[in-house]
N, C-alpha and C positions, 0 to 999 in steps of 0.2 A: 480387710482387701482380698484379690487372689490374685496366686501368682501361677505363671503357665510353663509352664518347662515346654523345650519346643528344640529340636534340630536350628541349626541356627543358617535362614537365606542369606546368601554374596551381598546385600543387600545390605544387609542389618551389621556389618562388620564392624565399622565407624564408635556405633554405637555400643558395639556387645563389646570393643576392647577399649572404648575408656571406660562402659563400668570396670573395667580388670583397672583397671589406670588406678581408677578414684580408692578401690581397694585396698589396691598394694601405695597407696598415701597421697594417689591423685597429682604424680608430678607426670606430666609427658614426655614420652617419650620420643628423643629426633627420629626425625619426620623416613628421616634416611632407612633408620634400622624398623619404624612403624611398618612402612613400605614394603621390608623389603617380608616382614614375619606372617604382611598383610595379603601375598602375593603367595606361602608358600602353605597358608591356612587354609587347609579342606573344609568349607562348609558343612560338609556329609561328614564333619567329624566332628564337631563344636556345636556343646549347648548352653543354650541359655535359658535361662529364669528371667522371666519378666515381667511385669511388676503394667501393666497396663501398657503402654510407653517407654516405659523403664528399665533398661539392663539391668538386675542387681543380684543374679547370680551366671557364674561361666565354670566350661569347664572343655578340656580340648586332648585333641593326641594326633598325633603322628603315627603310621606303622611303620617301622623303619623292624632292620635286621641286626641283635646283638648277638655276642660273643662270647661262648658258657662253656664251661670248663673244660679241655678236650682241643677245643680251639672250634666246633662247629657253632655256624650260627642257627639260629633261629625265631623266629619273627616275633616281633610282637610289639605293644602299644608302647609311647610314650605319650605318660600322661604331661601334661600342661594347664597352664591358660586358667588355675582353678581357681573360683575370688564368687566370693558371697558378703555382697554389698553390709556396712554396719550398721544401718538401719535396718535388714532383715536378719539377724542374725538367731537363731535360737525357731524357726520354723518351719529345719528340716530340709531345707534349700538342696543344702549340701550332699547327706544324703542321697533326697529325688533322684539327684548329677551323679553322683555315683553306683546307684541301680542300677539307671540308666545308658550309662555309661558300662558296664558292668555287661549286662546286654549284649549291648553289641557290640561286645568285644565280641563275644561268646561265637554269636552268631556271625560274624566279618572269620571265624577261625583264627583268630592273636590269641595264642595260650595263655603267656603272655604279660600281664601288665606290668612298666616302670617311673618313679620319678623321684625328683632330688624333691625333696618339702624344706615350701616355707619354715612353717613350724610340724618337725618330729611331734608331737603329741597328735594329731589330724590323723593319720592316717591307717594308727591301726586297727581302729572298730572297723573295716573300707574289706581287713584281711592282708595289707599291706607290713613285708616284715622289714627290719633295717639289717641288706643282705651284702652291702661291704661302707667301710669309716674310708675318708678321705685325712690327705696331710698338712696343715697345717703350721709356717712354719718360714721362721725370719734366722739368716744370716749372717749371723756376726762378721764381714767378708776385709775387716778391721787386727781382728783375733785371726778369724779362718781361717784355713789354708789346704787348697788341692795339688793336689802330688802334683810334682812337672814329671814327664814321659821319663820313663829312661834310657830311653834310645828315643832317637829320629818319629814322630809316631806318622808323619805324610800327609800333617790334615793343614791344609790351608781355610782359612776365613773370608769370609765375605758378607760388607751389608750390604742390602738389597733394599727398595720397599716392596712389603707385603705385598702390594697385590702384584707388582713384576712376579713372585716369585712363589704368588698361588699355585700354582699347577704343579709347583713339582714340590712345594709344601701337604699337598694333599694326595700324591704321590706316597710321599712317607708316612706319612697317617694311615694312606688306606694301607699301606704292607704290616704295619702296626696292631692292625685289631684285630687280626687271631689269635694277636700271641698272649690277646687278653683278656677273665672275663669281665664283661661290661661293660666292653668300645662298642660301638654306633657305627656301622657300615655308615658313612654320608650320602645321599639320595643328594639327587644335582641339582642344584640349585641352594645349596644351603653353604658354600664355603664358604664366599661372599662374607655372610653372618660371624666366618672366625673371624673374621680380621679389620672389620668395622671397627670404626675409628671416633665411636657419636660420641658427644661433646659429656654425657653424664661418666662415660666410667672411666672417665682420662683422672677428676678428681687433683687438677692441680699439673696433673703430670704430662711429660710430654707425648708427643703423639704414637704408634706404635711403631717399632723400627722392629725389623727381623734381619737375624746374622745368620749364613749358608755354611754346614762345613763340607769343605767339599777333599775327595781323594782323588790325583793321577782326574782330574775334571769329572766327577764321579757329586751329588753332593748324598751326602751320608746320616744329616741330620742340619737340623735347625731351631735355630728358637725365639721365641717374639715375647716382647716385656717395652718395658715403659717405664722411666728414665723416671726419675721425680727431684728435682737438686733443693738442695736447704742447705745453711749456711749456720753458724755458730760463733760462737765468738773464740772455741778453737780451732776453727775455720769449715772445708768443706763434708757435710754429713748426708749426704745425698742416697734414696733409695732405686733400690732397681724392683722395679713389679713384672712377677716373673705369667705370663699367660702361659705357654708351650715351650716345651723342649723335648724333641724324640730324635731318639739317632739310630742307624741300626749296626748300632755293634758300641764292646763297652770304651775304645780307643775314642768318636769322634765322641759320645755319652760322656768322657771324663774331657773331653778338649772346649767343648761347649761349655760346659759349666766353672770348667779354669777364665773362659773369656769370661764371663761375667761378674768372677771375684774379682774381676784388674781392669776393671772399670772405672778411668779416669775420676778423683771428686763425691767416690761413693761409698759405701760403708756398709750396706746391708740389701742381703735377697729380698726379699717378699712371694710368698710364694698361699694358697688358698687353694688353691686345689689339687695334689698330687697323688700320686699309691701312696698306700702306709709303707707298701715294701721298696719307696723308690733307691735305689742304690746310690744316689754319693749321701748317704749315712756314712757308709763305707766307705766312702772317700775322703771326708775331713779330718782334719787334725785333734777337730773340739765339738763335738755331737753337742755337749752341755750348753756349749755357746751358738745353739739354735734353734730353739724356741721350738724343739717336736713339738705336738700333740695333734691326739686329728679328731676328728667331725666327723660325725654324719653325713654318710655320700648318696644311695644309691637307695631306690626302695623297691622294692621286687613283690609281685600279688599274682600269684599260678589262678589265669581266666579258668583254666581245665583241669584239670591237676592230673590227670591221664595221658592229660596228649602233649603238656609239658613235660613231665619226669621220662616218657618217651624220648626226646628230642632231644636230652645232651648224653650222652657219657660219662660211664663211671669211674674212679680212680684204679678201681680193686670192684675185683667181681662181686653180686652182689643178689642176694634173690631173702628178698623178706615183706614179708604184708603188714600196711600201715595203712593207720584207723585218724582219718580225717575226717576233723573239726569243721564246717564253716556254717555258718547261721545265713551268713549274709548271701551265700552262694551256695545252696542248697544241693545241687546238681553234681555237689566235690565231695560231699559228704559220705562216707560210708570207710570200704576197707577193699585199700588196693593191691595188690600184687606187680612191684617191682623186681625185675633182675634185669641186668646188666653187666655191663666191661667194660674198658674199654672203648671196643666197639661198639656199643650201642646200647640198645637198653627197648626191654620192652613191660607197661601200665599198665594194667584191667585190674575187671574189679574182680573180688572174690570173697567168696562165705568163711573162707579156713580164719583163723583167729587171729589175729593181730597178733604182731612181733614189738608193736612202738602208736604208742597214742599218742595226735601232737595233732596242732590247728593248722588250718591252712598260710597262718604267719608264719610256721615257725619253718614254714614250706621254702616260704618266698625266703627267708632269712638266710634258710642255707643252698636255697640253690642254687649259684651265685661261687660256694665254694670256698668261698672267708669268715662264712658266720661256721664252728661248730657244736655239732646238736648235738650232741656232748657237754659242752659251756652252755647250748637253750634246757639243755636236761638239770643242770645244776641249778640249774634257775628256775628248776621248777614246770621247765613249759613244753617235754618233753617225760612221758614215759616212758620205761623200760619195760615188755614186758615179758620178751625172753629174754634168759644171762645169756651178754654176746648182741647182742642188736644192735645195740647204740656206736659200741666202738663197732661192728662192721660198717655201719651206717655212715656213722663220721668219717672215715678213711676216705670211705669211696665215693663221700658229696664231697670233702672238696681237692683244691685245687693250690696245683705247685705256684704259683703268681699269685698274689691280693686280686681282687678287683675292682674295678676302674671305673670310670661310668667321665670321662673328660668332653666329653658332646655339650652343646648348649640346648636342654629340652625344653 
């Protein structure tokens, strides 16, 4: 049987998406969420693999702006909805879709592709590098305390319906986007997805709840969470599932965490995606009772090496020649001279001798400033040719805060 690869037609979306749902276990998504995703999808950015009239492969992307180290915004493709039917594995369908997608992104002038992976072993062969980690934790609030303020902090808390506060919360989110690499500027129409209360998201928990932190009539922070009640013979042991928590200053931030830790009939706060340098870790009385661990987060692929490296500033001045290996996108292969500082950079092809040799996967891993080139070199994945070049590059590529992607892609 032959499989045809083609750009999606709008009329094919339902069948295409059903193929995606089947590949991810066959559970149909809540209709409200499904309808919104259909509305947000640009068919011109979606690829389908078809065996006759049957959808056997899917891949899509959304065009976003993402924050890079230094606070600049760079155009990128958020890769999503990637699947291959279990009946059609080992036929090169995924490779063909990735090939077509990267060719399209290059033509559209989008120098970066990013994704979060359902299975981390998949995307390295297509040039994606693990560029950030996310923090997974469960704080035992029956034993862990958050410090009370030394003086009145002026913060008041107000519970509201998530939809009623959506504009306020999104305004705070927008102010936080430039502060951390990996954060994505929200496109119009995406706001309702952040508070959608689909049944599959609850898993026995309450409806999504929202609490605002206010000072002098101004909202300076918010949290979104669900409460999952539970009891045993000793009494209540409910838990909170944290969805979002953002604040404009440390005082509001600490007030929101104290609030969550003090909710009656609960004994834990669970979180699945927080930045690895989240400050709450320096507020808790006992970090060992927070079961903190890391998970792979953002994967980055440089679609156009020269444009991508020139699009971000660097922590310190650097001038070095990088030899890039990229068999999947051969237009990136060769030597590039990267010169830059905190104000910007230039990256152009050169015939000069290489200072560092690495693959595009390692460049993607280091791009957001959270993965050290020196650490990658320690794993044998970066080779230093000129002495001192590795230290120069590792410092320059770094970021003061850890990269993190909380946005649904």
